[in-house]
N, C-alpha and C positions, 0 to 999 in steps of 0.2 A: 549282119549282128549288129545292134548298136548298144555303146556304153553308155553307162551317166557317170561322169566325172564330178566331183566333189571337191568346193575351192576350201583349202586350207586357211584362208585368210580370215580375219575377224570380221564382221560386218555388221553394220547398225541394220536394225528390222523391223523398226519401230517401238514405237510407245508399249509399254506392257499394262498399262491402266489409260484408258479411255478419256481422248480429250475431247469428243464432241457426247455432250450428255442433255438431251431435253427431254422435255418431259410435259405433255398436252393432258387437258384435262377440261372437262365439259359438262356439264348438268343440264335435264328439261325437267318440265315441270308440265303435270297432266291433269287433267280431272280440279282446273280450279285450282293445283295444288296441293292435292292429295296425295298425289306421286310424284317422285323427286327420283329422278334415273341420272346418275352420275357413272361415265367413264373416263380412263387415265390412260394412256399409252406413254410409255418410255420408250425414248432412244438412244444406243449410245455407240460410240464410233472411232475411229481410229488408234486404236490401237492391236498389238498382234498379241494371239496369247498361246503357249505352248498345249497341241489337243495330247493332253498327256496319255488316257487310255489309249488310243490307238498308236501312238507313239511306242510305247511297253509293249502291247498285246498284238501289233502286227513284226515285232523284233524279239517275239522270246518263243519259243517251242510250246505249243505247238505251233506258232505263226496262226492264229486266229482269229484272224481279220479279214474283212470284205478285200482291202489293200493288196492284200498277200492272196487269198483266193480267189477272187470274182476275175474273170477278165475283161470284165463289159465295163471294171469300176474306171475311171476317168486318167490317164495319162501320168498327171501330177501327181495322184497319190500314189498309182506304181511308181514312178521314182523316186517318191521320198521314202516306201516301203525297203526299195532298193539299195537308198544311197545311207540307213543306219543302218541295214541290215549287211550289205556286203562291203559299202564304202568303194574306194578305187585307190589304187596303190599305185603309188609314186615316188619313183629311185628307191624300192626296197620297203618302202612306210605305207600301211595301210591305212587311210584317213575315210571317217565313218563321219557322217552327221546328221540331226535330227533338223535340219531349218527347214525340212518338209514339211516336218507337222508344226507350223510356225503360222496358226491361222490366222487370217482378219477375224477379230470378233467383234463384228458391225452385226448390229439386229434392232428388232422392232420388238415391243412387250406389248403385249397386253394386259397389262399389271390389274385392271382391279372393275369391275363393275357393280355398282352398288345399288338396290331400290331404298327406299324410303318411303313407308305408308300412313299415311297420318294414320290414328286411332278415331274409326267413326263414334260421333256422340254419343251410342249408343252403350260401346262399350268401354265409353273410357266415365261414362255416371254409372255400371254398376263396378266399378273398382276405383270409384267416388279418383281417377284422376283427371287434370288439368289437362285444356288445349296447349296442343304440343307434344301429347306423349305418341310415341311411334314405334315402329316395328321396321327393324336395318335387315335386308338380308343384301348379305356382302360373297362374292367371287373373286379371287387373289388368283393371277400368273395363270391366267387362264391360256396365252397360244402366243408361242413366239417365231417369228420370220427372218430367218438368216441364212445363211451357206455353211454355218458351222457345221461341221462332221464328226464333235463330240458330244457329250451326253445334253449337255446346257451350256450356251454362251457363257453364265453367270456361275456357273458351278465352281468350288477350290475349297480346297481344305488351306490348313497352314498360313492362310494370308497374313503376314508382317510387313514390315516399314523395309525390311532387308529382303526377303523371300517374292519369287513373282509369283502370279495367278496358274494353279495349277489343278485341273480337275481331274486328276487321276484317281479310278477307284472310289469315284464320288457321283450322288445322286444328283441328278436338278432339283429347282425349286421343285416343290410340292403345285398342283392346282389344291386349294379350300374353299371350301362353304363358311360361310358362318351367318348365323342368326340374333341377334340384338333385340331385346324389349328396353325401350326409354320411354319411363311414367316417370311424371312432374307431379307430384304434390303440393 
Protein backbone atom coordinates (compact mmCIF):
# COMPACT_ATOMS: atom_id res chain seq x y z
CA UNK A 1 0.00 0.00 0.00
CA UNK A 2 1.34 3.42 -0.96
CA UNK A 3 0.80 6.58 1.03
CA UNK A 4 0.79 10.24 0.11
CA UNK A 5 2.74 12.44 2.53
CA UNK A 6 1.80 16.12 2.62
CA UNK A 7 4.59 18.56 3.46
CA UNK A 8 3.52 20.98 6.20
CA UNK A 9 6.07 23.67 5.27
CA UNK A 10 5.11 26.75 3.27
CA UNK A 11 6.51 26.77 -0.24
CA UNK A 12 6.53 29.19 -3.15
CA UNK A 13 4.52 27.63 -5.93
CA UNK A 14 4.68 30.26 -8.63
CA UNK A 15 3.21 33.59 -9.54
CA UNK A 16 -0.54 34.14 -9.46
CA UNK A 17 -0.51 36.61 -12.37
CA UNK A 18 0.89 35.58 -15.78
CA UNK A 19 4.42 36.88 -16.25
CA UNK A 20 4.56 36.08 -19.97
CA UNK A 21 1.91 37.69 -22.16
CA UNK A 22 2.08 37.71 -25.96
CA UNK A 23 -0.48 38.66 -28.59
CA UNK A 24 -0.01 37.84 -32.26
CA UNK A 25 -2.17 39.55 -34.83
CA UNK A 26 -2.10 39.42 -38.60
CA UNK A 27 -4.39 40.33 -41.44
CA UNK A 28 -4.70 39.46 -45.11
CA UNK A 29 -6.37 41.26 -48.01
CA UNK A 30 -8.17 39.36 -50.77
CA UNK A 31 -9.86 40.38 -54.03
CA UNK A 32 -7.94 43.66 -54.40
CA UNK A 33 -8.74 44.76 -50.85
CA UNK A 34 -12.47 44.08 -50.97
CA UNK A 35 -12.15 41.44 -48.22
CA UNK A 36 -9.83 41.74 -45.22
CA UNK A 37 -9.37 38.78 -42.82
CA UNK A 38 -7.83 39.47 -39.40
CA UNK A 39 -6.78 36.93 -36.73
CA UNK A 40 -5.48 37.37 -33.19
CA UNK A 41 -3.93 34.78 -30.86
CA UNK A 42 -3.03 35.33 -27.19
CA UNK A 43 -0.49 33.48 -25.05
CA UNK A 44 -0.32 33.70 -21.27
CA UNK A 45 2.06 31.73 -19.09
CA UNK A 46 4.40 31.84 -16.13
CA UNK A 47 1.76 31.55 -13.42
CA UNK A 48 0.02 28.98 -11.26
CA UNK A 49 -3.64 29.25 -10.32
CA UNK A 50 -5.85 27.32 -7.93
CA UNK A 51 -8.29 25.06 -9.79
CA UNK A 52 -11.07 26.08 -7.40
CA UNK A 53 -13.84 24.00 -8.97
CA UNK A 54 -12.00 20.67 -8.71
CA UNK A 55 -10.50 21.68 -5.35
CA UNK A 56 -14.05 21.94 -3.98
CA UNK A 57 -15.92 19.25 -5.95
CA UNK A 58 -13.29 16.56 -5.41
CA UNK A 59 -13.18 17.07 -1.64
CA UNK A 60 -16.79 17.66 -0.65
CA UNK A 61 -19.46 14.98 -0.56
CA UNK A 62 -20.50 13.32 -2.80
CA UNK A 63 -16.94 13.70 -4.20
CA UNK A 64 -18.36 14.19 -7.69
CA UNK A 65 -15.29 14.72 -9.80
CA UNK A 66 -13.13 12.70 -12.12
CA UNK A 67 -10.12 12.79 -9.76
CA UNK A 68 -11.94 10.65 -7.18
CA UNK A 69 -14.26 8.58 -9.39
CA UNK A 70 -12.27 7.59 -12.48
CA UNK A 71 -9.51 4.99 -11.94
CA UNK A 72 -7.89 5.94 -15.27
CA UNK A 73 -7.22 9.55 -14.25
CA UNK A 74 -3.53 10.49 -13.88
CA UNK A 75 -1.78 9.70 -10.60
CA UNK A 76 -0.97 13.36 -9.88
CA UNK A 77 -4.69 14.22 -9.94
CA UNK A 78 -5.52 11.24 -7.70
CA UNK A 79 -2.76 12.30 -5.29
CA UNK A 80 -4.12 15.87 -5.20
CA UNK A 81 -7.55 14.57 -4.18
CA UNK A 82 -6.07 12.33 -1.48
CA UNK A 83 -3.84 15.09 -0.07
CA UNK A 84 -6.76 17.51 0.15
CA UNK A 85 -9.39 15.06 1.45
CA UNK A 86 -7.42 12.79 3.79
CA UNK A 87 -4.00 14.39 4.12
CA UNK A 88 -1.39 12.69 6.23
CA UNK A 89 -1.02 12.36 9.98
CA UNK A 90 2.26 13.22 11.62
CA UNK A 91 2.73 13.06 15.42
CA UNK A 92 -1.05 12.99 15.91
CA UNK A 93 -1.74 16.03 13.73
CA UNK A 94 -3.53 15.67 10.40
CA UNK A 95 -2.15 17.87 7.61
CA UNK A 96 -4.17 18.50 4.45
CA UNK A 97 -3.06 20.45 1.40
CA UNK A 98 -4.61 22.10 -1.67
CA UNK A 99 -1.22 22.36 -3.34
CA UNK A 100 -2.09 19.65 -5.84
CA UNK A 101 -4.87 21.84 -7.22
CA UNK A 102 -2.53 24.66 -8.13
CA UNK A 103 -2.17 24.21 -11.86
CA UNK A 104 0.09 25.64 -14.51
CA UNK A 105 -1.93 28.45 -16.08
CA UNK A 106 -0.19 28.38 -19.46
CA UNK A 107 -2.43 28.62 -22.53
CA UNK A 108 -2.85 29.82 -26.10
CA UNK A 109 -6.21 31.27 -27.11
CA UNK A 110 -7.58 31.91 -30.59
CA UNK A 111 -8.96 35.24 -29.46
CA UNK A 112 -10.49 36.75 -32.57
CA UNK A 113 -11.29 36.14 -36.22
CA UNK A 114 -12.86 38.93 -38.24
CA UNK A 115 -13.73 39.56 -41.86
CA UNK A 116 -14.31 43.02 -43.31
CA UNK A 117 -16.22 43.11 -46.60
CA UNK A 118 -16.25 46.41 -48.48
CA UNK A 119 -19.73 47.17 -49.79
CA UNK A 120 -19.94 46.92 -53.59
CA UNK A 121 -20.59 50.08 -55.63
CA UNK A 122 -24.14 48.95 -56.47
CA UNK A 123 -25.09 48.68 -52.80
CA UNK A 124 -23.31 51.92 -51.82
CA UNK A 125 -25.08 53.90 -54.56
CA UNK A 126 -28.50 52.58 -53.47
CA UNK A 127 -28.00 53.70 -49.86
CA UNK A 128 -25.94 56.77 -50.89
CA UNK A 129 -22.94 55.72 -48.81
CA UNK A 130 -19.34 56.57 -49.66
CA UNK A 131 -16.40 54.32 -50.44
CA UNK A 132 -15.07 52.64 -47.29
CA UNK A 133 -18.50 51.48 -46.09
CA UNK A 134 -18.30 47.87 -44.97
CA UNK A 135 -19.82 44.92 -43.16
CA UNK A 136 -17.71 43.35 -40.40
CA UNK A 137 -18.22 39.78 -39.18
CA UNK A 138 -16.38 38.74 -36.03
CA UNK A 139 -15.93 35.79 -33.69
CA UNK A 140 -14.24 36.00 -30.26
CA UNK A 141 -12.83 33.38 -27.86
CA UNK A 142 -12.86 30.69 -30.51
CA UNK A 143 -10.56 28.03 -29.06
CA UNK A 144 -8.15 27.46 -26.15
CA UNK A 145 -5.10 25.18 -26.15
CA UNK A 146 -4.08 24.29 -22.58
CA UNK A 147 -3.46 21.50 -20.11
CA UNK A 148 -5.66 23.33 -17.58
CA UNK A 149 -8.05 20.91 -15.85
CA UNK A 150 -10.66 23.46 -14.83
CA UNK A 151 -13.36 25.27 -16.78
CA UNK A 152 -11.21 27.94 -18.44
CA UNK A 153 -7.76 29.29 -17.50
CA UNK A 154 -9.08 32.87 -17.66
CA UNK A 155 -12.32 32.32 -15.71
CA UNK A 156 -12.31 34.03 -12.32
CA UNK A 157 -14.44 35.84 -9.80
CA UNK A 158 -13.75 38.54 -7.24
CA UNK A 159 -10.33 39.40 -8.60
CA UNK A 160 -8.96 42.29 -6.56
CA UNK A 161 -5.45 43.42 -5.75
CA UNK A 162 -5.35 41.23 -2.64
CA UNK A 163 -7.30 38.22 -3.90
CA UNK A 164 -5.84 35.49 -6.09
CA UNK A 165 -7.60 34.35 -9.26
CA UNK A 166 -10.10 31.60 -8.58
CA UNK A 167 -12.52 30.05 -11.05
CA UNK A 168 -14.66 28.30 -8.45
CA UNK A 169 -18.21 27.86 -9.83
CA UNK A 170 -17.69 30.33 -12.66
CA UNK A 171 -18.11 29.89 -16.38
CA UNK A 172 -15.46 30.30 -19.02
CA UNK A 173 -15.38 33.09 -21.54
CA UNK A 174 -18.20 32.62 -24.05
CA UNK A 175 -17.62 32.34 -27.77
CA UNK A 176 -19.65 35.03 -29.44
CA UNK A 177 -20.28 36.28 -32.93
CA UNK A 178 -20.89 39.84 -34.10
CA UNK A 179 -21.90 41.64 -37.25
CA UNK A 180 -21.46 45.38 -37.72
CA UNK A 181 -22.41 47.67 -40.59
CA UNK A 182 -20.10 50.67 -41.08
CA UNK A 183 -21.54 53.37 -43.32
CA UNK A 184 -19.68 56.49 -44.46
CA UNK A 185 -21.72 59.49 -45.61
